[in-house]
C-alpha positions in Angstrom: -7.0 5.5 5.7 -10.3 7.0 4.5 -10.5 10.8 4.9 -13.7 12.4 6.2 -15.2 15.8 5.8 -14.3 16.6 9.4 -10.7 15.5 9.1 -8.0 17.0 6.8 -6.6 14.7 4.1 -3.7 12.5 5.3 -0.3 13.6 4.0 0.9 10.6 2.0 4.1 9.6 0.3 3.7 7.7 -2.9 6.2 4.9 -3.8 6.7 3.1 -7.1 9.3 0.4 -7.9 10.3 -0.2 -11.5 10.9 -3.9 -11.9 11.4 -3.7 -15.6 7.8 -4.6 -16.4 6.0 -2.8 -19.2 3.8 0.3 -18.6 5.6 1.4 -15.4 4.1 4.7 -14.3 7.3 6.7 -13.6 5.4 9.8 -12.6 3.0 7.8 -10.3 0.3 9.8 -12.0 -2.5 7.2 -11.7 -1.6 6.3 -8.1 -1.8 10.1 -7.3 -5.3 10.3 -8.8 -6.4 7.2 -6.9 -5.0 8.6 -3.7 -6.9 11.9 -4.2 -10.0 10.0 -5.0 -9.7 8.2 -1.7 -9.3 11.6 0.1 -5.5 11.4 0.6 -3.1 14.2 0.0 0.1 13.1 -1.9 2.9 15.3 -0.7 5.9 13.4 -2.4 6.6 10.7 -4.9 9.6 8.3 -4.8 10.5 5.8 -7.5 13.4 3.4 -7.8 14.6 0.5 -9.9 15.1 -3.1 -8.8 15.6 -6.3 -10.6 13.3 -8.0 -8.1 11.4 -7.0 -5.0 13.4 -7.2 -1.7 11.9 -10.1 0.2 11.7 -8.2 3.5 11.1 -4.6 2.6 10.2 -4.7 -1.1 12.5 -1.6 -1.7 15.5 -2.6 0.4 16.7 -1.1 3.6 18.5 1.9 2.1 15.4 3.1 0.2 13.3 2.4 3.2 15.5 4.7 5.3 15.1 7.4 2.6 11.3 7.0 2.7 11.3 7.3 6.5 13.5 10.4 6.5 11.3 12.1 3.8 8.2 11.2 5.8 9.6 12.8 8.9 10.7 15.9 7.0 7.3 16.5 5.4 5.2 15.3 8.3 3.6 12.5 6.3 1.3 10.2 8.1 1.0 7.3 5.6 3.1 5.6 2.9 1.4 4.2 -0.2 3.0 1.7 -2.7 1.9 1.4 -6.3 2.6 -2.3 -6.3 0.9 -5.0 -4.2 2.9 -5.8 -1.0 3.0 -9.2 0.8 1.7 -9.3 4.3 5.3 -9.7 5.6 6.6 -6.8 3.5 3.8 -4.6 4.8 4.5 -5.4 8.4 8.3 -5.0 8.1 7.9 -1.6 6.3 5.5 -0.4 9.1 8.1 -1.4 11.8 10.9 0.2 9.8 9.2 3.5 9.1 6.9 3.8 12.1 4.0 4.7 9.8 1.0 2.9 8.3 2.0 1.4 5.0 -0.6 0.4 2.4 -0.6 -0.7 -1.2 -2.5 -0.1 -4.5 -4.8 -3.1 -3.8 -6.0 -1.7 -0.5 -6.4 1.7 -1.9 -8.7 0.5 -4.7 -10.7 -1.5 -2.1 -11.0 1.6 0.0 -12.3 3.7 -2.9 -14.8 1.0 -3.8 -16.0 0.9 -0.2 -16.6 4.7 -0.3 -18.4 4.6 -3.6 -20.6 1.5 -3.5 -24.2 2.6 -3.2 -26.4 -0.5 -4.0 -26.9 -3.4 -1.6 -25.1 -5.7 -4.1 -22.2 -3.3 -4.6 -21.6 -3.0 -0.8 -21.7 -6.8 -0.4 -19.2 -7.2 -3.3 -16.8 -4.7 -1.8 -17.2 -6.2 1.7 -16.3 -9.7 0.3 -13.2 -8.4 -1.5 -12.0 -6.5 1.6 -12.5 -9.5 3.9 -10.5 -11.7 1.4 -7.7 -9.2 1.4 -7.8 -8.9 5.2 -7.7 -12.7 5.6 -4.1 -12.7 4.3 -3.1 -10.0 6.7 -4.7 -11.1 9.9 -4.6 -7.6 11.4 -7.5 -5.5 12.5 -7.5 -2.8 9.8 -11.2 -2.3 9.7 -13.4 -1.6 12.7 -16.5 -3.0 10.9 -15.3 -6.5 11.7 -15.6 -5.8 15.4 -19.4 -5.2 14.9 -19.7 -8.6 13.4 -18.4 -10.6 16.4 -21.8 -12.1 17.4 -23.3 -15.4 16.7 -22.6 -19.1 17.2 -19.1 -20.3 17.2 -17.4 -16.9 17.5 -16.3 -17.0 21.1 -12.9 -18.6 21.5 -12.2 -21.5 23.9 -9.7 -21.4 26.7 -6.2 -20.5 25.6 -7.3 -19.6 22.0 -4.9 -17.1 20.5 -6.1 -13.7 19.2 -4.9 -14.5 15.7 -7.1 -17.6 15.7 -10.1 -15.6 16.8 -9.4 -13.1 14.0 -9.1 -15.8 11.4 -12.3 -17.6 12.5 -14.2 -14.2 12.6 -13.0 -13.3 9.1 -13.8 -16.7 7.7 -17.3 -16.6 9.1 -17.8 -13.1 7.7 -16.7 -14.2 4.3 -19.1 -17.2 4.4 -22.1 -15.0 5.4 -21.2 -12.4 2.7 -20.9 -15.0 0.0 -24.3 -16.5 0.9 -25.9 -13.0 0.6 -24.2 -12.5 -2.8 -25.6 -15.9 -4.0 -29.1 -14.6 -3.4 -28.4 -11.3 -5.3 -26.9 -13.3 -8.2 -30.1 -15.4 -8.4 -32.2 -12.2 -8.5 -30.0 -10.8 -11.3 -30.4 -14.1 -13.3 -34.2 -13.8 -13.0 -34.0 -10.2 -14.3 -31.8 -11.4 -17.2 -34.2 -14.2 -18.1 -37.0 -11.7 -18.2 -35.1 -9.5 -20.6 -34.3 -12.6 -22.8 -38.0 -13.5 -23.0 -38.6 -10.0 -24.2 -36.0 -10.7 -26.9 -34.0 -7.6 -26.0 -30.6 -6.7 -27.5 -28.3 -6.0 -24.6 -25.4 -3.5 -24.9 -23.0 -3.0 -22.0 -20.6 0.0 -21.7 -17.1 -1.0 -20.5 -13.8 0.8 -20.5 -10.9 2.1 -18.4 -11.9 4.1 -15.4 -12.5 7.9 -16.1 -12.9 7.3 -19.9 -16.3 9.0 -19.8 -18.6 5.9 -19.7 -21.2 7.4 -17.4 -21.2 10.7 -19.3 -21.8 8.8 -22.6 -24.5 6.7 -20.9 -26.3 9.9 -19.7 -26.0 11.5 -23.2 -27.5 8.4 -24.9 -30.4 7.7 -22.6 -30.9 11.1 -21.0 -30.3 9.5 -17.6 -28.9 11.1 -14.5 -26.3 8.5 -13.5 -23.5 10.0 -11.4 -20.6 11.1 -13.6 -17.5 13.0 -12.5 -13.9 13.6 -13.7 -12.5 11.1 -11.2 -11.5 7.5 -11.0 -14.3 5.0 -10.2 -17.1 7.5 -10.2 -19.5 4.7 -11.0 -19.5 1.3 -9.2 -23.1 0.1 -9.5 -24.5 -1.2 -12.8 -27.3 1.0 -14.2 -29.6 -0.3 -17.0 -31.9 1.8 -19.2 -33.8 1.4 -22.4 -32.2 3.2 -25.4 -34.6 3.9 -28.3 -32.8 3.9 -31.7 -35.0 5.9 -34.1 -32.6 4.9 -36.9 -33.6 1.2 -36.4 -37.1 1.9 -35.0 -36.4 -0.3 -32.1 -35.2 -0.2 -28.4 -32.1 -1.8 -26.9 -31.0 -2.4 -23.3 -28.0 -0.3 -22.3 -26.0 -0.9 -19.1 -23.3 1.2 -17.5 -20.7 -0.8 -15.5 -17.8 -0.2 -13.2 -14.5 1.0 -14.8 -11.5 -1.2 -15.2 -8.0 -0.2 -14.1 -4.4 -1.6 -14.2 -3.8 -4.3 -11.6 -7.4 -4.4 -10.5 -7.3 -6.7 -7.5 -8.2 -10.3 -8.4 -10.4 -10.6 -5.4 -12.4 -7.6 -6.5 -12.9 -9.1 -10.0 -14.2 -12.3 -8.4 -16.4 -10.5 -6.0 -17.9 -8.4 -8.7 -18.9 -11.3 -10.9 -22.6 -10.6 -10.4 -22.2 -7.0 -11.6 -19.8 -7.9 -14.4 -22.2 -10.6 -15.6 -23.9 -7.8 -17.4 -20.8 -7.6 -19.7 -20.5 -11.4 -20.1 -24.2 -11.7 -21.2 -24.2 -8.6 -23.4 -24.8 -8.9 -27.2 -22.4 -6.0 -27.8 -19.8 -4.2 -25.7 -19.4 -0.4 -26.1 -15.7 -0.1 -25.2 -15.2 3.5 -24.3 -11.6 4.9 -24.6 -10.3 8.3 -23.5 -8.9 9.5 -26.9 -7.1 12.4 -25.2 -5.0 10.1 -22.9 -1.6 9.4 -24.4 -1.6 6.0 -22.7 -4.9 4.8 -24.3 -3.3 1.8 -26.1 -2.2 0.4 -22.7 -5.6 1.2 -21.2 -7.3 -0.7 -24.1 -5.0 -3.7 -23.3 -5.9 -3.6 -19.6 -9.6 -3.6 -20.4 -9.0 -6.7 -22.7 -7.2 -8.4 -19.9 -10.1 -8.0 -17.5 -12.6 -9.1 -20.2 -10.7 -12.3 -20.6 -10.7 -12.9 -16.9 -14.5 -12.6 -16.6 -15.1 -14.6 -19.7 -16.3 -11.7 -22.0 -13.4 -11.6 -24.4 -15.5 -13.1 -27.3 -18.4 -10.6 -27.0 -18.4 -8.3 -30.1 -17.2 -4.8 -29.4 -17.7 -1.3 -30.8 -14.8 1.0 -29.8 -16.0 4.5 -28.8 -13.0 7.0 -28.8 -14.4 9.6 -26.4 -13.3 13.1 -25.4 -12.4 14.2 -28.9 -13.0 17.8 -27.6 -9.8 17.4 -25.5 -7.7 16.1 -28.4 -5.2 18.5 -30.0 -6.1 19.9 -33.4 -3.4 18.0 -35.2 -4.6 14.7 -33.8 -8.3 15.2 -34.6 -9.7 12.2 -36.6 -10.1 12.6 -40.4 -13.4 10.6 -40.3 -15.7 9.7 -37.5 -16.0 6.0 -38.3 -13.2 3.6 -39.0 -11.6 0.5 -37.5 -8.9 -0.2 -34.9 -6.8 -3.3 -34.5 -7.2 -5.2 -31.2 -5.3 -8.5 -30.8 -5.0 -9.1 -34.5 -8.6 -8.3 -35.4 -10.2 -5.1 -36.8 -12.8 -3.6 -34.4 -15.2 -0.9 -35.7 -14.5 2.5 -34.1 -16.5 5.8 -33.7 -15.1 9.1 -32.5 -17.3 11.1 -30.2 -17.4 13.7 -27.4 -20.0 12.7 -24.9 -19.5 16.1 -23.2 -20.3 18.2 -26.3 -22.5 15.7 -28.2 -20.2 15.7 -31.2 -20.4 12.3 -33.0 -23.3 11.0 -31.0 -25.7 10.9 -34.1 -23.0 8.8 -35.9 -22.7 6.5 -33.0 -26.5 5.9 -32.9 -26.4 5.1 -36.6 -23.6 2.6 -36.1 -25.5 1.0 -33.2 -28.5 0.7 -35.5 -26.4 -0.8 -38.2 -25.0 -3.4 -35.8 -28.5 -4.1 -34.4 -29.9 -4.7 -37.9 -27.0 -7.1 -38.7 -26.8 -9.1 -35.5 -30.4 -9.0 -34.3 -32.7 -8.6 -37.3 -36.4 -8.4 -36.9 -38.2 -11.6 -37.8 -39.7 -11.7 -41.2 -43.4 -11.0 -41.1 -45.6 -14.1 -41.9 -46.9 -14.0 -45.4 -50.5 -13.0 -45.6 -52.9 -15.8 -46.4 -54.8 -15.5 -49.7 -58.3 -16.7 -50.1 -58.9 -19.2 -53.0 
Protein backbone atom coordinates (compact mmCIF):
# COMPACT_ATOMS: atom_id res chain seq x y z
CA UNK A 1 0.00 0.00 0.00
CA UNK A 2 2.90 2.33 0.63
CA UNK A 3 4.19 4.10 -2.48
CA UNK A 4 7.92 4.53 -3.03
CA UNK A 5 9.92 7.02 -5.06
CA UNK A 6 10.72 4.27 -7.63
CA UNK A 7 7.10 3.24 -8.08
CA UNK A 8 4.20 5.36 -9.36
CA UNK A 9 1.37 6.11 -6.92
CA UNK A 10 -1.30 3.42 -6.84
CA UNK A 11 -4.55 4.47 -8.52
CA UNK A 12 -7.13 4.25 -5.75
CA UNK A 13 -10.90 4.46 -5.55
CA UNK A 14 -12.23 6.16 -2.40
CA UNK A 15 -15.51 4.89 -0.91
CA UNK A 16 -17.62 6.54 1.79
CA UNK A 17 -20.90 5.33 3.31
CA UNK A 18 -23.33 7.80 4.89
CA UNK A 19 -24.87 5.92 7.83
CA UNK A 20 -26.70 9.00 9.10
CA UNK A 21 -23.98 9.88 11.58
CA UNK A 22 -22.94 13.54 12.09
CA UNK A 23 -20.03 15.06 10.18
CA UNK A 24 -20.17 12.67 7.19
CA UNK A 25 -17.57 13.89 4.69
CA UNK A 26 -19.67 13.73 1.51
CA UNK A 27 -16.78 14.91 -0.68
CA UNK A 28 -14.32 12.46 0.96
CA UNK A 29 -11.95 15.43 1.13
CA UNK A 30 -10.08 14.31 4.24
CA UNK A 31 -9.78 10.71 3.02
CA UNK A 32 -8.34 12.05 -0.24
CA UNK A 33 -5.76 14.09 1.68
CA UNK A 34 -4.84 11.05 3.77
CA UNK A 35 -4.49 8.92 0.64
CA UNK A 36 -2.20 11.48 -1.01
CA UNK A 37 -0.17 11.77 2.19
CA UNK A 38 0.35 7.98 2.06
CA UNK A 39 1.51 8.23 -1.56
CA UNK A 40 -1.70 7.01 -3.22
CA UNK A 41 -3.46 8.55 -6.24
CA UNK A 42 -7.25 8.95 -5.72
CA UNK A 43 -8.80 8.56 -9.19
CA UNK A 44 -12.49 8.40 -8.19
CA UNK A 45 -14.80 8.90 -5.24
CA UNK A 46 -17.99 6.92 -4.57
CA UNK A 47 -20.48 7.63 -1.78
CA UNK A 48 -23.76 5.99 -0.87
CA UNK A 49 -26.37 6.01 1.90
CA UNK A 50 -27.32 3.06 4.07
CA UNK A 51 -29.27 2.69 7.31
CA UNK A 52 -26.70 0.16 8.52
CA UNK A 53 -23.60 -1.49 7.07
CA UNK A 54 -24.14 -4.68 5.08
CA UNK A 55 -22.86 -7.55 7.23
CA UNK A 56 -21.00 -9.21 4.36
CA UNK A 57 -19.83 -6.38 2.05
CA UNK A 58 -20.46 -3.18 4.09
CA UNK A 59 -21.95 -1.47 0.98
CA UNK A 60 -24.13 -4.29 -0.35
CA UNK A 61 -23.63 -6.41 -3.47
CA UNK A 62 -25.05 -3.86 -5.96
CA UNK A 63 -22.70 -1.07 -4.85
CA UNK A 64 -19.81 -3.56 -4.69
CA UNK A 65 -20.49 -4.43 -8.35
CA UNK A 66 -20.46 -0.71 -9.20
CA UNK A 67 -17.12 -0.22 -7.42
CA UNK A 68 -15.63 -3.22 -9.25
CA UNK A 69 -16.79 -1.95 -12.66
CA UNK A 70 -15.40 1.54 -11.99
CA UNK A 71 -12.08 0.10 -10.86
CA UNK A 72 -11.80 -1.93 -14.08
CA UNK A 73 -12.73 1.11 -16.17
CA UNK A 74 -10.14 3.38 -14.53
CA UNK A 75 -7.44 0.76 -14.03
CA UNK A 76 -7.49 1.23 -10.26
CA UNK A 77 -5.30 -1.09 -8.22
CA UNK A 78 -6.75 -0.49 -4.74
CA UNK A 79 -10.01 0.39 -2.98
CA UNK A 80 -10.04 2.52 0.16
CA UNK A 81 -12.98 2.92 2.55
CA UNK A 82 -13.50 5.95 4.80
CA UNK A 83 -14.97 3.77 7.53
CA UNK A 84 -13.43 0.89 9.48
CA UNK A 85 -14.17 -2.51 7.95
CA UNK A 86 -14.47 -5.77 9.87
CA UNK A 87 -12.01 -8.50 8.89
CA UNK A 88 -14.84 -10.50 7.25
CA UNK A 89 -16.10 -7.48 5.26
CA UNK A 90 -12.56 -6.75 4.08
CA UNK A 91 -12.00 -10.34 2.91
CA UNK A 92 -15.40 -10.52 1.19
CA UNK A 93 -14.85 -7.23 -0.64
CA UNK A 94 -11.43 -8.36 -1.85
CA UNK A 95 -12.93 -11.60 -3.21
CA UNK A 96 -15.82 -9.70 -4.82
CA UNK A 97 -13.72 -7.00 -6.50
CA UNK A 98 -10.49 -8.91 -7.09
CA UNK A 99 -8.52 -5.96 -5.66
CA UNK A 100 -6.86 -5.10 -2.32
CA UNK A 101 -9.40 -3.37 -0.06
CA UNK A 102 -8.26 -1.28 2.89
CA UNK A 103 -9.89 1.10 5.35
CA UNK A 104 -9.23 4.43 7.05
CA UNK A 105 -7.67 2.73 10.08
CA UNK A 106 -5.00 0.94 8.06
CA UNK A 107 -4.36 4.10 6.03
CA UNK A 108 -3.62 6.15 9.16
CA UNK A 109 -1.37 3.37 10.49
CA UNK A 110 0.54 3.32 7.18
CA UNK A 111 1.07 7.09 7.32
CA UNK A 112 2.30 6.87 10.89
CA UNK A 113 4.68 4.08 9.87
CA UNK A 114 6.09 6.28 7.09
CA UNK A 115 6.49 9.34 9.31
CA UNK A 116 7.74 7.97 12.65
CA UNK A 117 11.36 8.97 13.19
CA UNK A 118 12.23 8.40 16.85
CA UNK A 119 12.78 4.97 18.38
CA UNK A 120 9.70 5.50 20.56
CA UNK A 121 7.52 6.58 17.65
CA UNK A 122 8.49 3.54 15.59
CA UNK A 123 7.74 1.21 18.50
CA UNK A 124 4.34 2.82 19.04
CA UNK A 125 3.39 2.50 15.38
CA UNK A 126 4.62 -1.08 15.30
CA UNK A 127 2.44 -2.00 18.29
CA UNK A 128 -0.66 -0.41 16.74
CA UNK A 129 -0.07 -2.15 13.41
CA UNK A 130 0.43 -5.53 15.11
CA UNK A 131 -2.78 -5.08 17.11
CA UNK A 132 -4.67 -4.24 13.91
CA UNK A 133 -3.11 -7.22 12.11
CA UNK A 134 -4.00 -9.60 14.94
CA UNK A 135 -7.70 -9.19 14.08
CA UNK A 136 -7.04 -9.91 10.39
CA UNK A 137 -4.64 -12.88 10.58
CA UNK A 138 -3.36 -12.25 7.06
CA UNK A 139 0.21 -11.45 6.05
CA UNK A 140 -0.17 -7.81 5.11
CA UNK A 141 3.27 -6.69 6.26
CA UNK A 142 6.53 -8.39 5.29
CA UNK A 143 8.28 -7.08 8.43
CA UNK A 144 6.63 -9.87 10.42
CA UNK A 145 8.52 -12.46 8.37
CA UNK A 146 11.80 -10.99 9.64
CA UNK A 147 10.67 -11.53 13.23
CA UNK A 148 10.10 -15.30 12.99
CA UNK A 149 13.10 -16.33 15.11
CA UNK A 150 13.41 -17.18 18.74
CA UNK A 151 12.06 -19.72 21.14
CA UNK A 152 8.56 -21.02 20.70
CA UNK A 153 8.01 -19.76 17.17
CA UNK A 154 8.33 -23.01 15.24
CA UNK A 155 5.08 -24.89 14.99
CA UNK A 156 4.63 -28.49 15.99
CA UNK A 157 3.43 -31.26 13.66
CA UNK A 158 0.12 -30.45 12.05
CA UNK A 159 -0.02 -26.85 13.33
CA UNK A 160 -2.08 -24.72 10.95
CA UNK A 161 -0.61 -21.62 9.27
CA UNK A 162 -3.25 -19.41 10.92
CA UNK A 163 -2.08 -20.63 14.34
CA UNK A 164 1.53 -19.89 13.43
CA UNK A 165 0.49 -16.40 12.33
CA UNK A 166 -1.42 -15.79 15.55
CA UNK A 167 1.44 -16.98 17.76
CA UNK A 168 4.01 -14.96 15.79
CA UNK A 169 1.91 -11.79 16.07
CA UNK A 170 1.20 -12.32 19.80
CA UNK A 171 4.91 -12.71 20.53
CA UNK A 172 5.74 -9.62 18.48
CA UNK A 173 3.13 -7.62 20.42
CA UNK A 174 4.60 -8.83 23.71
CA UNK A 175 8.16 -7.85 22.73
CA UNK A 176 7.07 -4.43 21.46
CA UNK A 177 5.12 -3.70 24.65
CA UNK A 178 8.14 -4.59 26.77
CA UNK A 179 10.28 -2.14 24.79
CA UNK A 180 7.67 0.57 25.18
CA UNK A 181 7.58 0.05 28.96
CA UNK A 182 11.30 0.89 29.06
CA UNK A 183 10.75 4.02 26.95
CA UNK A 184 7.88 5.08 29.21
CA UNK A 185 10.14 4.78 32.27
CA UNK A 186 12.75 6.97 30.57
CA UNK A 187 10.09 9.61 29.82
CA UNK A 188 8.86 9.49 33.41
CA UNK A 189 12.41 10.14 34.61
CA UNK A 190 12.69 13.13 32.27
CA UNK A 191 9.35 14.48 33.57
CA UNK A 192 10.45 14.15 37.19
CA UNK A 193 13.61 16.10 36.37
CA UNK A 194 11.48 18.89 34.85
CA UNK A 195 9.20 18.88 37.89
CA UNK A 196 12.20 19.25 40.19
CA UNK A 197 13.20 22.31 38.19
CA UNK A 198 9.66 23.63 38.83
CA UNK A 199 9.00 24.13 35.11
CA UNK A 200 5.64 25.26 33.72
CA UNK A 201 4.80 22.77 30.94
CA UNK A 202 2.82 23.79 27.85
CA UNK A 203 1.78 21.20 25.27
CA UNK A 204 0.59 22.07 21.75
CA UNK A 205 -2.37 19.96 20.61
CA UNK A 206 -4.87 20.24 17.79
CA UNK A 207 -6.35 18.67 14.68
CA UNK A 208 -3.79 17.51 12.15
CA UNK A 209 -2.62 20.22 9.71
CA UNK A 210 -3.81 23.06 11.96
CA UNK A 211 -0.30 24.54 11.91
CA UNK A 212 0.99 23.27 15.26
CA UNK A 213 4.60 22.73 14.16
CA UNK A 214 4.69 26.07 12.32
CA UNK A 215 3.51 27.80 15.51
CA UNK A 216 6.05 25.81 17.59
CA UNK A 217 8.87 26.90 15.26
CA UNK A 218 7.72 30.52 15.31
CA UNK A 219 7.65 30.61 19.12
CA UNK A 220 10.92 28.85 19.92
CA UNK A 221 12.85 29.46 16.67
CA UNK A 222 13.22 25.70 16.27
CA UNK A 223 13.43 23.71 13.07
CA UNK A 224 10.83 21.04 13.70
CA UNK A 225 9.46 19.59 10.45
CA UNK A 226 6.38 21.47 9.28
CA UNK A 227 4.47 20.99 6.04
CA UNK A 228 1.01 21.52 4.58
CA UNK A 229 0.03 17.87 4.93
CA UNK A 230 -1.66 15.57 7.39
CA UNK A 231 0.48 14.11 10.20
CA UNK A 232 3.62 16.04 9.28
CA UNK A 233 4.77 15.63 12.91
CA UNK A 234 4.58 12.37 14.86
CA UNK A 235 7.34 12.60 17.45
CA UNK A 236 7.08 14.93 20.43
CA UNK A 237 9.63 17.76 20.41
CA UNK A 238 10.24 19.83 23.58
CA UNK A 239 12.07 23.17 23.79
CA UNK A 240 12.42 25.98 26.31
CA UNK A 241 10.40 29.11 25.48
CA UNK A 242 11.54 32.34 27.15
CA UNK A 243 8.67 34.75 27.82
CA UNK A 244 10.27 38.17 28.19
CA UNK A 245 6.87 39.53 29.22
CA UNK A 246 7.07 37.35 32.35
CA UNK A 247 10.84 37.26 32.68
CA UNK A 248 10.70 33.47 32.84
CA UNK A 249 11.01 30.36 30.68
CA UNK A 250 8.43 27.61 30.11
CA UNK A 251 8.71 24.15 28.57
CA UNK A 252 6.88 23.91 25.20
CA UNK A 253 6.10 20.54 23.54
CA UNK A 254 4.81 19.89 20.02
CA UNK A 255 2.77 16.66 19.77
CA UNK A 256 1.12 14.49 17.13
CA UNK A 257 -2.03 15.87 15.50
CA UNK A 258 -5.45 14.38 16.16
CA UNK A 259 -7.98 13.37 13.52
CA UNK A 260 -11.53 12.04 13.22
CA UNK A 261 -11.78 8.32 13.95
CA UNK A 262 -8.18 8.07 15.13
CA UNK A 263 -7.68 4.32 15.62
CA UNK A 264 -8.15 3.38 19.27
CA UNK A 265 -5.14 1.07 19.11
CA UNK A 266 -3.05 4.01 18.00
CA UNK A 267 -4.23 6.15 20.91
CA UNK A 268 -3.34 3.36 23.32
CA UNK A 269 0.02 2.76 21.65
CA UNK A 270 0.86 6.45 21.77
CA UNK A 271 0.16 6.84 25.48
CA UNK A 272 3.83 7.54 26.19
CA UNK A 273 3.94 10.40 23.70
CA UNK A 274 0.52 11.78 24.59
CA UNK A 275 1.56 11.70 28.25
CA UNK A 276 3.12 15.10 27.51
CA UNK A 277 -0.43 16.41 27.07
CA UNK A 278 -1.77 14.66 30.17
CA UNK A 279 0.99 16.10 32.36
CA UNK A 280 0.92 19.61 30.88
CA UNK A 281 0.00 22.65 32.97
CA UNK A 282 -1.57 24.25 29.88
CA UNK A 283 -2.69 23.01 26.47
CA UNK A 284 -2.25 25.30 23.47
CA UNK A 285 -5.15 24.02 21.39
CA UNK A 286 -4.36 25.11 17.81
CA UNK A 287 -7.30 25.46 15.40
CA UNK A 288 -7.25 26.08 11.65
CA UNK A 289 -9.45 29.20 11.57
CA UNK A 290 -9.63 29.03 7.76
CA UNK A 291 -11.22 25.57 7.76
CA UNK A 292 -15.05 25.78 7.60
CA UNK A 293 -15.26 22.54 9.61
CA UNK A 294 -13.23 23.85 12.56
CA UNK A 295 -16.09 23.36 15.11
CA UNK A 296 -16.15 19.63 14.31
CA UNK A 297 -12.36 19.48 14.49
CA UNK A 298 -12.38 21.12 17.93
CA UNK A 299 -14.92 18.49 19.04
CA UNK A 300 -12.71 15.64 17.75
CA UNK A 301 -9.70 17.00 19.64
CA UNK A 302 -11.80 17.18 22.81
CA UNK A 303 -12.86 13.56 22.29
CA UNK A 304 -9.24 12.38 22.09
CA UNK A 305 -8.26 14.50 25.11
CA UNK A 306 -11.02 12.79 27.09
CA UNK A 307 -9.75 9.36 25.98
CA UNK A 308 -6.20 10.03 27.15
CA UNK A 309 -7.27 11.66 30.42
CA UNK A 310 -6.33 15.24 29.53
CA UNK A 311 -9.82 16.78 29.32
CA UNK A 312 -9.40 18.70 32.58
CA UNK A 313 -6.07 20.34 31.65
CA UNK A 314 -6.61 24.13 31.16
CA UNK A 315 -6.61 25.24 27.52
CA UNK A 316 -5.77 28.34 25.51
CA UNK A 317 -7.34 28.27 22.05
CA UNK A 318 -5.08 29.54 19.26
CA UNK A 319 -7.06 30.26 16.09
CA UNK A 320 -4.27 29.98 13.51
CA UNK A 321 -4.04 30.76 9.76
CA UNK A 322 -5.84 34.11 10.01
CA UNK A 323 -3.92 35.11 6.86
CA UNK A 324 -6.06 32.57 4.97
CA UNK A 325 -9.39 33.80 6.41
CA UNK A 326 -11.61 35.91 4.14
CA UNK A 327 -11.68 39.66 4.84
CA UNK A 328 -15.32 39.61 6.02
CA UNK A 329 -14.48 36.88 8.57
CA UNK A 330 -11.42 38.54 10.09
CA UNK A 331 -11.65 38.87 13.91
CA UNK A 332 -12.58 42.26 15.37
CA UNK A 333 -10.15 41.72 18.26
CA UNK A 334 -7.20 39.38 18.71
CA UNK A 335 -8.17 38.11 22.18
CA UNK A 336 -11.62 36.92 23.26
CA UNK A 337 -13.19 33.67 24.46
CA UNK A 338 -14.84 30.67 22.81
CA UNK A 339 -17.32 28.23 24.32
CA UNK A 340 -16.25 24.59 24.55
CA UNK A 341 -18.61 22.12 26.20
CA UNK A 342 -20.39 24.81 28.20
CA UNK A 343 -17.33 26.69 29.44
CA UNK A 344 -15.61 29.80 28.13
CA UNK A 345 -12.03 29.19 26.98
CA UNK A 346 -9.68 32.11 26.24
CA UNK A 347 -8.87 32.48 22.54
CA UNK A 348 -6.12 34.26 20.58
CA UNK A 349 -6.06 34.84 16.80
CA UNK A 350 -2.68 34.44 15.08
CA UNK A 351 -0.94 33.58 11.84
CA UNK A 352 2.10 31.45 12.62
CA UNK A 353 3.10 31.79 8.96
CA UNK A 354 3.23 35.61 8.90
CA UNK A 355 3.81 36.23 12.63
CA UNK A 356 0.62 38.26 13.03
CA UNK A 357 -0.76 38.03 16.58
CA UNK A 358 2.27 36.21 18.03
CA UNK A 359 3.23 39.10 20.38
CA UNK A 360 -0.33 39.06 21.73
CA UNK A 361 -0.12 35.27 22.19
CA UNK A 362 3.11 35.65 24.18
CA UNK A 363 1.45 38.28 26.38
CA UNK A 364 -1.49 35.95 27.00
CA UNK A 365 0.89 33.10 27.90
CA UNK A 366 2.73 35.40 30.32
CA UNK A 367 -0.59 36.40 31.92
CA UNK A 368 -1.64 32.74 32.38
CA UNK A 369 1.81 31.87 33.72
CA UNK A 370 1.63 34.67 36.31
CA UNK A 371 -1.88 33.56 37.39
CA UNK A 372 -1.31 29.81 37.59
CA UNK A 373 2.38 29.54 38.40
CA UNK A 374 3.38 32.68 40.29
CA UNK A 375 6.92 33.12 41.46
CA UNK A 376 7.38 32.45 45.20
CA UNK A 377 7.39 35.53 47.37
CA UNK A 378 10.94 36.56 48.30
CA UNK A 379 11.80 35.94 51.94
CA UNK A 380 11.68 39.16 53.98
CA UNK A 381 15.12 40.55 54.69
CA UNK A 382 16.22 40.16 58.28
CA UNK A 383 16.75 43.43 60.18
CA UNK A 384 19.43 43.75 62.79
CA UNK A 385 18.34 44.90 66.22
